N, C-alpha and C positions, 0 to 999 in steps of 0.2 A: 505493500499497499502503499502511497509516494506522500510526503509531509516537506512540507514547508519552516524555513521556523520562522518563523513576528518577529522582530523585534526592536515594533515600537506603534505607537497609535499616530497614524499622520495631520489626517482631519475629519471631520464628523459635511454629508455637503449636505442642504439642503436647496434644489432649488425652487424658483422667490413666481413669482407676479412682480416685485416695486419691489427694489433694492433696498434705491436709497431708507424707505418703509425697515425695513429689512435689518439694512445696518443703523439704523439708527434704534431699535432696540434692544441691539449685543452691547453699541456701544456707548448710548445716552443713559441705555434702561438697566446695558446688567456687566458693563467696564470694562467690557473684550475695545482690546489698540484694535483699529483699524490696519495693518498693515500696511496693504494693495486694494485698488481694485482700475478695470480697465476692459476691454475686450482680449477675442482668445477668435486666432483664426479659425474657422467656419472648417478652415478641407481640416486640423487639426484633432478640433471638434468630431464632426463627422467616420473621421479613423478612429479618435478615441470610442468615442458613442454609438456610433451606428447607427445619430440623428443626420440624416439627408440635409441639406441646405442649414445644420443647425446658426444661428450665428447667438453668439452671448457675450455677459459683460460679470465676469466675475470678482469676489472680493472675497478678504482672507480677514480673515479675525481670528487672535488669537486671544485666552481670557484660559485663569490659572488652570496649567497643564493641560491643557488642551487650544485646538486646533477649526476654529472653526469656517469653511466656503459653504459659502451663498453665490447660487448661477441664474442670473435674470436668463431667457434666452423670446430674444424679439423678434427667430422665425428658428422654424420651422408655422407653419398658418394656421396645421393644423393641429394646435398645440392644446390643452386641458387640465381644467384641473382636478385634483384626486381630492381626497379628504379623506382615509379610508377611518374604521372604528378603532377600536382599540382593540381588538377581535377580531378585526379582517388583515388574511392573510397582506406580504407590506409591508401595514404600515409599524412606523420608529418614530422613534422622538427622543428628545436630546433633553436627561433629565441631569439636572444642575443642584449642587450642593446653595444653598442656601445661611446666610445669621443669625436671618428670622424673616421671616415668614411672612408677615406684616410692611412689610417695605414689600415683597417680592410680590404679594398684594394689590402694591399700589402701582408700583412698576408694568404690571402684570393691564392695571383698569389704565394708563395712560397711555398704554402701548397698543391699543386695542387684543389682548387674548380675550378670550371666552374660558369660562371656568368650563371644563369637562361635566363633569363628575361636583365631587364639593372637597372644601381640606379637610381632610383625613387624618386622626392619629393613628399611625402606624401601632395595633398592638402584637406583633409577637417578631420573629427571624430577627437577621441583622436588624433592620433600622426600625425598630419597639420602639417604642414612648416620642420615635418621630412628627414631622407634621408630615405631611402632603400634598403634594396637590397634582393635579394636568390643564392644561394652558391648550387653551390652540386661538392662532388669526384664518385672516384671510388669504393674508398672504402663503400659507399654504404649509405655518408651524409648529411645529405642536411642542410644548414643553411639557418639563417635569419641573416642578422643586423640589428640595428632597430640605425645609431644615433640617440645622443644627440638631444635633436632640439640648437639650436644656443644661 
């Protein structure tokens, strides 16, 4: 059986409708540092992703211990939105540890992140005692905030 030795995690990527709005959430709301933003060669994008006519702008933001890539496609014209539920195959989210859930809730409100369920206190497992909440915006981002244990 083949295997590969993973040497690290490079980034988590989200394809978004409005890259500037997504940058504002990560930079202004969550304190990530914008490292770069710019267009990419459509020929390279097609070769890498298999998306014919893919015309994109890509931004990288660095957070504590992790980098996020944001991708806005300008073409092809037939792109569409998806909003899988947490139970649907293909669902993905980024879980972030936060020092203060109340502050995270305020940031979520400022950046139009809708609460998917409720703010919940975990009662078992490695995160027992932590408050947790899932959020999604109409830009295609799903985030989970986990509050540090008191």
